[in-house]
C-alpha positions in Angstrom: 5.3 13.4 18.0 4.3 15.2 14.8 5.2 18.8 15.6 8.5 20.5 16.5 9.1 21.9 20.0 8.3 25.5 20.8 11.9 26.6 20.1 13.3 26.5 16.6 16.4 24.4 16.1 19.6 26.0 14.8 19.0 25.2 11.1 15.4 26.4 11.3 16.6 29.6 13.0 19.1 30.2 10.2 16.4 29.8 7.6 14.1 32.2 9.4 16.7 34.9 9.9 18.0 34.9 6.3 16.0 37.8 4.8 18.0 39.7 2.3 19.1 37.3 -0.5 17.7 34.2 -2.2 17.4 31.2 0.1 16.8 27.5 -0.6 15.6 25.6 2.5 16.1 21.8 1.9 13.3 20.6 4.2 13.5 16.9 4.8 10.4 14.9 5.5 8.9 15.8 8.9 11.4 18.6 9.5 8.9 21.4 10.2 8.9 23.3 6.9 5.5 24.9 7.4 6.7 26.1 10.8 9.8 27.7 9.2 7.6 29.4 6.6 5.2 30.9 9.1 8.0 32.0 11.5 9.8 33.6 8.5 6.7 35.6 7.6 6.5 36.8 11.2 10.2 37.8 11.0 9.7 39.7 7.8 6.8 41.6 9.4 9.2 42.4 12.4 11.7 43.7 9.9 9.3 46.3 8.7 7.6 44.8 5.6 3.9 45.4 5.1 1.9 42.2 5.2 0.6 42.6 1.6 4.3 42.7 0.5 4.8 39.1 1.6 3.6 36.3 -0.6 3.6 32.6 0.3 2.7 30.2 -2.6 1.9 26.6 -2.3 0.1 23.9 -4.4 -3.2 23.1 -2.7 -6.0 25.2 -1.1 -5.7 22.9 1.9 -2.0 23.8 2.4 -2.7 27.5 1.9 -5.6 27.4 4.4 -3.4 25.6 7.0 -0.6 28.1 6.5 -3.0 31.1 7.0 -4.4 29.6 10.2 -0.9 29.1 11.6 0.1 32.6 10.6 -3.1 33.9 12.3 -2.1 32.2 15.5 1.4 33.8 15.3 0.9 37.3 14.0 -2.8 37.9 14.6 -5.9 37.9 12.4 -5.4 41.3 10.9 -1.9 40.9 9.7 -2.6 37.3 8.6 -5.6 38.4 6.5 -3.3 40.8 4.5 -0.6 38.2 3.8 -0.7 37.0 0.2 -1.0 33.3 0.9 -2.3 31.4 -2.1 -1.8 28.6 -4.5 0.0 29.1 -7.8 -3.4 29.1 -9.6 -5.0 31.5 -7.2 -2.1 33.9 -7.7 -2.6 33.5 -11.5 -6.3 34.4 -11.2 -5.4 37.5 -9.2 -2.9 38.6 -11.9 -5.3 38.0 -14.7 -8.2 39.6 -13.0 -6.0 42.7 -12.6 -4.2 42.8 -15.9 -6.0 40.3 -18.1 -7.2 43.0 -20.4 -3.6 43.7 -21.4 -3.7 40.2 -22.8 -7.0 40.6 -24.5 -9.2 39.0 -21.8 -12.3 40.6 -20.5 -12.5 41.1 -16.7 -15.0 38.4 -16.1 -13.3 35.8 -18.3 -14.3 32.2 -17.7 -12.2 29.5 -16.0 -13.0 26.1 -17.4 -12.8 22.9 -15.3 -11.5 19.6 -16.6 -14.9 18.4 -17.9 -15.5 21.7 -19.7 -12.0 21.3 -21.4 -12.8 17.7 -22.4 -16.0 18.8 -24.1 -14.3 21.5 -26.1 -11.5 19.1 -27.1 -13.9 16.5 -28.3 -15.5 19.1 -30.4 -12.2 20.6 -31.6 -10.9 17.1 -32.6 -14.2 15.9 -34.1 -14.4 12.8 -31.8 -17.0 11.3 -29.5 -14.4 9.1 -27.9 -13.7 10.4 -24.4 -10.6 8.3 -24.0 -9.0 9.9 -27.1 -10.0 13.4 -25.9 -8.5 12.7 -22.5 -5.2 11.7 -24.1 -5.2 15.0 -26.0 -6.0 16.8 -22.8 -3.1 15.2 -21.0 -0.7 15.8 -23.8 -1.7 19.5 -24.3 -1.4 20.1 -20.5 2.1 18.7 -20.5 3.0 20.9 -23.4 1.6 24.0 -21.7 3.5 23.2 -18.5 6.7 23.2 -20.6 5.8 26.6 -22.0 4.9 25.5 -25.5 2.1 26.8 -27.6 0.4 24.9 -30.5 2.9 25.8 -33.1 5.9 24.9 -30.8 4.2 21.7 -29.9 3.8 20.7 -33.6 7.5 21.4 -34.0 8.5 19.0 -31.2 5.8 16.3 -31.8 7.5 13.0 -31.9 5.0 10.8 -33.8 1.7 11.0 -35.7 -0.4 10.9 -32.5 1.4 13.9 -31.1 1.0 15.7 -34.5 -2.7 15.2 -34.3 -2.7 16.4 -30.7 -0.9 19.6 -31.8 -3.4 20.3 -34.5 -6.2 19.8 -32.0 -4.4 22.1 -29.6 -4.4 24.8 -32.3 -8.2 24.6 -32.7 -8.6 24.3 -28.9 -6.7 27.6 -28.3 -8.8 29.3 -31.0 -12.0 28.3 -29.2 -10.6 29.4 -25.8 -9.8 32.8 -27.3 -13.3 33.1 -28.8 -15.1 32.0 -25.7 -13.0 34.4 -23.5 -12.1 31.4 -21.4 -8.9 29.9 -19.9 -8.1 26.5 -18.5 -6.1 25.8 -15.3 -2.8 25.6 -17.1 -3.4 29.1 -18.6 -3.6 30.5 -15.1 0.2 30.0 -15.0 1.0 30.3 -18.7 -0.8 33.7 -19.3 0.6 35.5 -16.2 4.1 34.5 -17.3 3.3 35.8 -20.8 2.2 39.1 -19.2 5.5 39.5 -17.2 7.7 38.5 -20.1 6.1 40.8 -22.7 4.7 43.7 -20.8 7.5 45.6 -19.0 5.3 48.1 -17.1 3.1 45.2 -15.8 6.2 43.2 -14.8 7.7 46.1 -12.9 4.4 46.7 -11.0 4.1 43.0 -10.0 7.7 42.8 -9.0 7.1 45.9 -6.7 3.9 44.2 -5.3 5.9 41.5 -3.5 9.0 42.3 -1.6 9.6 38.6 -0.5 8.2 35.5 -2.1 8.1 32.2 -0.1 7.5 29.0 -2.2 6.4 25.8 -0.5 7.0 22.3 -2.1 9.4 23.9 -4.5 10.5 20.5 -5.9 7.0 20.1 -7.4 7.2 23.1 -9.7 7.2 22.7 -13.4 9.1 24.6 -16.0 6.5 27.4 -16.4 6.0 27.8 -12.7 9.8 28.2 -12.3 9.9 30.9 -15.0 6.9 32.7 -13.4 8.7 32.8 -10.1 11.9 34.1 -11.7 9.8 36.8 -13.5 8.1 37.8 -10.3 11.2 38.2 -8.1 13.3 39.8 -10.9 17.0 39.4 -11.4 18.0 40.7 -8.0 14.8 39.6 -6.2 14.6 38.0 -2.8 12.8 34.8 -2.2 12.7 31.6 0.0 12.2 28.3 -1.8 11.3 25.4 0.5 11.5 21.9 -0.8 13.1 18.5 -0.8 14.8 16.9 -3.8 14.2 13.5 -2.2 10.4 14.0 -2.4 10.1 15.0 -6.1 7.5 12.5 -7.3 5.4 14.3 -9.9 7.6 14.1 -13.0 4.7 12.4 -14.8 2.7 15.6 -14.6 5.4 18.0 -15.6 7.2 18.7 -12.3 11.0 18.8 -12.8 13.8 18.3 -10.4 15.9 20.4 -12.8 14.4 23.5 -11.2 16.5 22.7 -8.1 19.6 22.4 -10.2 18.9 25.7 -11.9 18.5 27.8 -8.8 22.2 28.1 -7.9 23.0 28.8 -11.6 20.3 31.5 -11.9 21.0 33.0 -8.5 24.7 32.6 -7.7 24.3 34.2 -4.2 21.7 31.5 -3.2 22.0 30.4 0.4 21.3 26.7 0.9 20.1 25.5 4.4 19.3 21.9 5.1 16.7 20.9 7.7 17.7 17.4 8.8 16.1 17.0 12.2 12.9 15.0 11.8 10.0 15.6 14.2 7.8 12.8 13.0 9.4 9.3 12.9 11.4 7.0 15.0 15.1 6.2 14.3 14.3 2.8 12.8 11.9 4.3 10.2 14.4 7.1 9.4 17.2 4.7 9.0 15.2 2.7 6.4 14.3 5.9 4.6 17.9 7.2 4.5 19.2 3.8 3.2 16.8 3.8 0.4 17.2 7.3 -0.8 21.0 7.1 -0.5 20.9 5.0 -3.8 19.8 8.2 -5.7 22.4 10.8 -6.8 22.3 13.8 -4.5 21.8 17.4 -5.6 22.5 18.5 -2.0 23.6 16.3 0.9 21.0 15.7 3.6 20.4 12.9 6.2 17.4 12.7 8.4 17.7 12.1 12.2 15.4 12.1 15.2 15.5 12.4 18.9 12.6 10.0 19.4 14.7 6.9 19.9 14.9 3.8 17.8 11.3 2.6 18.3 10.0 -0.7 16.9 11.9 -2.2 14.0 10.4 -2.0 10.5 8.5 -5.2 9.8 8.6 -7.0 6.4 5.6 -9.2 6.0 5.7 -11.9 3.3 2.2 -12.8 2.0 1.0 -15.5 -0.3 -1.4 -13.4 -2.4 -3.3 -10.1 -2.4 -6.1 -11.6 -0.3 -3.6 -12.9 2.2 -1.9 -9.5 2.3 -5.2 -7.8 3.0 -6.0 -10.3 5.8 -2.6 -9.6 7.4 -3.2 -5.9 7.2 -6.6 -6.3 9.0 -4.9 -8.5 11.7 -2.3 -5.9 12.2 -4.9 -3.2 12.7 -6.8 -5.4 15.2 -3.6 -6.1 17.1 -2.6 -2.4 17.3 -6.1 -1.6 18.6 -6.1 -4.5 21.1 -2.9 -3.4 22.8 -3.8 0.3 22.8 -1.2 1.4 20.2 -3.9 2.7 17.9 -6.7 4.1 20.0 -8.4 5.4 16.8 -8.9 3.8 13.4 -7.6 7.1 11.9 -4.2 6.3 13.4 -3.6 3.7 10.6 -3.1 4.0 6.9 -2.6 1.4 4.2 -0.6 2.9 1.3 -0.1 1.4 -2.2 1.3 2.3 -5.6 -1.8 2.0 -7.8 -5.5 2.6 -7.3 -6.6 -1.0 -8.2 -4.8 -2.3 -5.1 -7.4 -0.8 -2.9 -10.3 -3.2 -3.8 -9.2 -6.3 -1.9 -8.3 -4.2 1.2 -11.8 -2.7 1.1 -13.4 -6.1 1.0 -11.4 -7.4 4.0 -12.0 -4.2 6.0 -15.7 -4.4 5.4 -15.8 -8.1 6.4 -14.0 -7.2 9.6 -16.3 -4.2 10.2 -13.4 -1.7 10.2 -14.4 1.7 8.9 -12.3 3.2 6.2 -12.0 5.8 3.5 -10.3 5.7 0.1 -8.3 8.9 -0.1 -8.5 10.6 -3.5 -11.6 8.7 -4.5 -14.1 10.5 -6.7 -16.4 12.9 -5.0 -20.1 12.7 -5.8 -20.0 16.3 -7.0 -17.1 15.5 -9.3 -19.2 13.2 -11.5 -19.8 14.6 -14.9 -23.6 14.3 -14.7 -23.7 16.2 -11.4 -21.5 18.9 -12.8 -23.9 19.2 -15.7 -26.9 19.8 -13.5 -24.9 22.1 -11.2 -24.0 24.2 -14.2 -27.6 24.7 -15.1 -28.5 25.6 -11.5 -25.5 28.1 -11.4 -26.8 29.7 -14.6 -30.3 30.1 -13.1 -28.7 32.0 -10.2 -26.2 34.0 -12.1 -26.7 34.5 -15.8 -23.3 36.1 -16.1 -21.6 32.8 -15.2 -20.0 32.1 -18.6 -18.5 28.7 -17.8 -22.0 27.5 -16.6 -23.5 29.0 -19.8 -21.1 27.1 -22.1 -21.8 23.8 -20.3 -25.5 24.2 -20.2 -26.0 25.3 -23.8 -24.1 22.2 -25.0 -25.5 19.6 -22.5 -27.5 18.1 -24.0 -26.6 19.2 -27.5 -29.2 21.4 -29.2 -27.7 22.2 -32.6 -25.7 25.1 -31.4 -22.2 24.5 -32.8 -18.8 25.7 -31.7 -18.5 28.3 -34.5 -21.8 29.9 -33.3 -20.5 30.0 -29.7 -17.1 31.3 -30.9 -18.8 34.2 -32.7 -21.0 34.8 -29.7 -17.9 34.9 -27.5 -16.2 37.4 -29.8 -19.3 39.6 -29.8 -19.7 39.4 -26.0 -16.0 40.3 -25.5 -16.2 43.3 -27.9 -19.3 44.7 -26.1 -18.0 43.6 -22.6 -21.1 41.7 -21.7 -21.7 38.1 -20.6 -22.6 35.4 -23.1 -26.1 35.2 -21.8 -26.6 39.0 -22.0 -25.3 38.9 -25.5 -28.1 36.6 -26.6 -30.7 39.4 -26.5 -28.6 42.2 -27.8 -30.4 44.2 -30.6 -27.1 44.2 -32.6 -26.4 40.5 -32.4 -27.7 40.1 -36.0 -24.5 41.9 -37.1 -22.5 38.9 -36.0 -24.8 35.9 -36.4 -27.4 34.7 -38.8 -31.1 34.5 -37.9 -31.2 30.7 -37.5 -28.3 30.7 -35.1 -29.8 33.7 -33.2 -33.2 31.9 -33.0 -31.5 28.8 -31.4 -29.6 30.9 -28.9 -32.6 33.0 -27.9 -34.7 29.9 -27.5 -32.1 28.6 -25.1 -32.2 32.0 -23.3 -35.9 31.9 -23.0 -35.7 28.4 -21.6 -33.3 29.5 -18.9 -35.5 32.5 -18.0 -38.5 30.3 -17.7 -36.7 27.8 -15.6 -35.4 30.5 -13.3 -39.0 31.7 -12.7 -40.3 28.2 -12.0 -37.3 27.4 -9.8 -38.2 30.5 -7.7 -41.8 29.3 -7.3 -41.0 25.6 -6.6 -40.9 25.6 -2.8 -40.6 22.7 -0.4 -39.5 19.1 -1.0 -42.5 17.9 -3.0 -42.7 20.9 -5.3 -39.0 20.8 -5.8 -39.1 17.1 -6.7 -41.9 17.7 -9.3 -40.1 20.6 -10.8 -36.7 19.0 -11.1 -38.0 15.7 -12.6 -40.2 17.6 -15.0 -37.2 19.8 -16.1 -35.0 16.7 -16.6 -37.7 15.1 -18.7 -38.2 18.2 -20.9 -34.4 18.4 -21.2 -34.1 14.8 -22.4 -31.3 14.3 -20.0 -31.9 10.6 -19.3 -31.8 9.9 -23.1 -28.7 12.1 -23.3 -26.9 9.8 -20.8 -27.9 6.6 -22.6 -26.9 8.0 -26.0 -23.5 9.0 -24.6 -22.6 5.6 -23.1 -21.7 2.4 -24.8 -22.6 0.5 -21.6 -26.3 0.5 -20.7 -25.3 -0.5 -17.1 -23.0 2.5 -16.8 -25.7 4.8 -18.2 -28.2 3.5 -15.7 -25.7 4.1 -12.9 -25.2 7.7 -14.0 -29.0 8.2 -14.2 -29.2 6.8 -10.7 -26.7 9.5 -9.5 -28.9 12.1 -11.1 -32.0 10.9 -9.2 -30.0 10.9 -6.0 -29.0 14.5 -6.7 -32.7 15.4 -7.3 -33.7 13.8 -4.0 -30.8 15.6 -2.2 -31.9 19.0 -3.5 -35.6 18.2 -2.8 -34.9 17.3 0.8 -32.9 20.4 1.2 -35.8 22.5 -0.1 -37.8 20.9 2.7 -35.4 21.9 5.5 -31.8 21.9 6.8 -30.1 18.5 6.6 -27.9 16.9 9.1 -24.6 15.2 8.0 -26.5 11.9 7.9 -29.1 13.4 5.6 -32.1 13.8 8.0 -34.0 17.0 8.3 -33.1 18.9 11.4 -34.9 22.1 10.7 -38.1 22.4 8.6 -37.8 25.5 6.4 -39.6 25.7 3.0 -36.9 26.8 0.6 -37.2 27.3 -3.2 -35.1 25.4 -5.7 -33.5 28.8 -6.6 -32.6 29.5 -3.0 -30.9 26.2 -2.6 -29.2 26.7 -5.9 -27.8 30.0 -4.6 -25.9 28.1 -2.0 -24.8 25.2 -4.2 -21.1 26.2 -4.4 -20.8 26.5 -0.6 -22.7 23.2 -0.1 -20.3 21.4 -2.5 -17.3 22.9 -0.9 -18.4 21.7 2.5 -19.3 18.3 1.3 -15.9 17.9 -0.4 -14.1 19.1 2.7 -15.8 16.7 5.0 -15.2 16.3 8.7 -12.4 14.4 10.3 -13.5 10.8 10.5 -12.3 8.0 12.7 -11.5 5.6 9.8 -8.6 3.8 8.4 -7.1 5.6 5.4 -6.5 3.7 2.1 -4.4 5.8 -0.2 -2.0 5.8 -3.1 1.6 6.9 -2.3 1.2 10.0 -4.4 -2.0 11.1 -2.6 -0.3 10.4 0.8 2.4 13.0 0.3 2.3 15.7 3.0 0.3 13.4 5.3 1.4 11.2 8.3 0.0 8.5 10.5 1.3 6.8 13.7 1.0 3.4 11.9 1.5 2.7 8.2 1.3 -0.4 6.1 3.1 -0.2 2.7 1.4 -2.8 0.6 2.4 -4.6 -2.6 6.1 -3.7 -2.3 7.0 -5.9 -5.3 8.9 -5.5 -8.6 6.5 -4.2 -11.2 4.4 -2.4 -8.6 7.0 -0.3 -6.9 9.1 0.5 -8.9 6.1 0.5 -11.2 6.7 -1.1 -14.7 4.2 -2.1 -17.3 4.8 -5.3 -19.3 6.3 -3.5 -22.3 7.8 -0.5 -20.5 11.5 0.2 -20.2 12.8 1.2 -16.8 14.9 4.3 -17.4 17.3 5.6 -14.8 15.1 8.7 -14.3 12.0 6.7 -13.7 13.7 4.4 -11.2 15.0 7.3 -9.3 11.5 8.9 -9.1 10.0 5.5 -8.0 12.7 5.3 -5.3 11.7 8.8 -4.1 8.1 7.6 -4.0 9.2 4.7 -1.8 11.0 7.2 0.5 7.9 9.3 0.7 5.9 6.2 1.7 8.4 5.2 4.4 8.4 8.7 5.9 4.6 8.9 6.3 5.0 6.6 9.4 5.5 8.0 12.8 5.7 5.0 15.2 5.4 1.7 13.3 6.0 0.7 9.7 5.1 -2.6 8.1 6.1 -3.4 4.5 4.2 -6.2 2.9 5.3 -8.1 -0.2 3.7 -10.8 -2.3 4.9 -14.2 -3.3 2.3 -14.4 -6.0 0.1 -11.7 -7.5 -2.7 -11.4 -10.1 -1.8 -10.3 -13.6 -5.0 -10.2 -15.5 -6.8 -13.5 -14.7 -3.7 -15.4 -13.9 -1.6 -15.7 -10.7 2.1 -15.2 -11.4 5.2 -15.4 -9.2 6.2 -12.1 -7.7 9.5 -10.8 -6.6 10.1 -8.5 -3.6 10.9 -4.9 -4.6 14.6 -4.1 -4.8 13.7 -1.2 -2.4 13.3 -3.7 0.5 16.9 -4.8 0.2 17.9 -1.2 0.0 16.3 -0.5 3.3 19.0 -2.7 5.0 16.8 -4.0 7.7 17.8 -6.4 10.5 16.6 -9.6 8.8 16.3 -11.6 12.0 14.0 -9.1 13.5 12.1 -7.5 10.6 11.2 -10.6 8.6 10.0 -12.9 11.3 6.5 -14.2 10.8 4.2 -13.1 13.7 3.0 -16.7 14.0 6.6 -17.8 14.6 7.1 -15.2 17.2 3.9 -16.3 18.9 5.2 -19.9 18.9 8.5 -18.9 20.5 6.7 -16.8 23.1 4.5 -19.8 24.1 7.6 -22.0 24.3 9.2 -19.5 26.6 6.2 -19.3 28.8 5.9 -23.1 28.9 9.5 -23.4 30.0 9.0 -20.9 32.9 5.7 -22.4 34.1 5.3 -26.0 32.8 2.6 -26.9 35.3 0.4 -24.0 34.2 0.9 -24.4 30.4 1.6 -28.0 29.6 0.7 -27.9 25.9 1.7 -24.5 24.5 1.1 -25.5 20.9 -2.5 -26.5 21.6 -3.4 -23.6 23.9 
């Protein structure tokens, strides 16, 4: 029930055949938007466009990969491989690799990940407090997504904390320039700067793409919108596909104003609404439509389905979080028992905040129901594992500048940011990597002898490690090499020095030992998904390190598992399940409101859109659980059902009935029909 029929419906056909002017496709939840995008790419090819002239942009690598696979099935592998299907950030990388030198970037500039950025910000702000640095990181990212540089941020800073962040941003930008590095936000900001200030480059990129298709348009921020405008040009042709009712990322810079601006900036914009839902039953869609009707409408749209009414939406009143989790487990078991959920993966439990997952995990484990927490931290996302991976990447490729920057500063070895900034400027001027610059005969013209000595000592250490990693072959030799290296590096002490909690430092060191064991076993042979050796091949540490990026990618991707999904509502967007439980639907949780926070009209509207997203994840059944009491700190406090429950306008007599009451009534009915068989229904 999750995919449209073979034939496009009239609204989808209209969207696919509209080729020669700007088009906004308002794609309601479950209305087949990806199908429309893929069919439209095929139609553009039929109209005579070269595949490379068609660009489809989305927000995640997973969505881009799915789109390419579906395009391959429709237009063939060759044409699909030439289509420019990518994320915003991948497109930005392509533009900067092509034209970055026009902005002063060397061709092999570095792209810093979140942890790399955090380290530079701590240095730039002169703090060892990771929490403070993360606050700066978040604030600076929001400013960049609004198109502001450090000077502009200082001008709009609203208090002393933001003034400090703006000063840190200035020093942070200076370091990025010196290191010839960019962060993820720069992958959008810098291409926009290129198009706005370099007319020849802008004309060339506008000629590169004849038709731009943008998925999840409602999630774009101010800078992404300006980038799209600059790419299509004043009279450009594009198709924006989105849903104003699913705009839920305002907290990270996305703005629904981009939907408002489209008709103003493109007066000949064609608006087409996709309202037929191919996912959910009528009862679920009715609840969703009632909730979202409370928000003001940019464009009118109302979902409908041909799947019939289905089961009514159930509202389950629970005494506490523990009781709520028990009821969710009982629901899963009941769905399984009657064959409605043949697989555990047919069920999802969705909630507003991450902390709500804990009690569900406990009850699911007790009931021996397998589960996964969507969006949980990957083993390879841990800072300590990223540190070691950076060293291994550098052993394999000494031109990997991001790996160089992380390794040379982890643990710290007396090489400061000014030394690295000067090294970065020198490497950029001579168009060499940072590592290659260490041993340049002319480095003394830029740095003093003491700084050069420290850098070259690091370089010799890397070269020595590379040689030894090439020699360390098989599980036992790999284990000895890796543990010896970590001891010489002083990495265990580095972890304990960097943590206030000895318990947390010990846990991080445990992760490091797990990583050592994982690599060692891999050196001893090919591993199965369960971790056992399935093929005995003696590999060196360097050979394993050469495949580390692929290994991590596969580990993060994982295989489809038959498990119940636990997920926040934000992480569930774009996904669907036959059976969904919306948990903790109470005031203060959804809509979310801290004890001292004011509920603005804009926040309430976004929280309502989030509730709408949660409802429309369900295909067949939806249960909404609410608490009579909930924990706040160490206390139990009275809890109020969310206002969104009333807005769903459910049939109270059906939807709120306690399952135990329904069972009692069923037993009474059976007893009345067959009293001699069932004389004591209450005791049966």
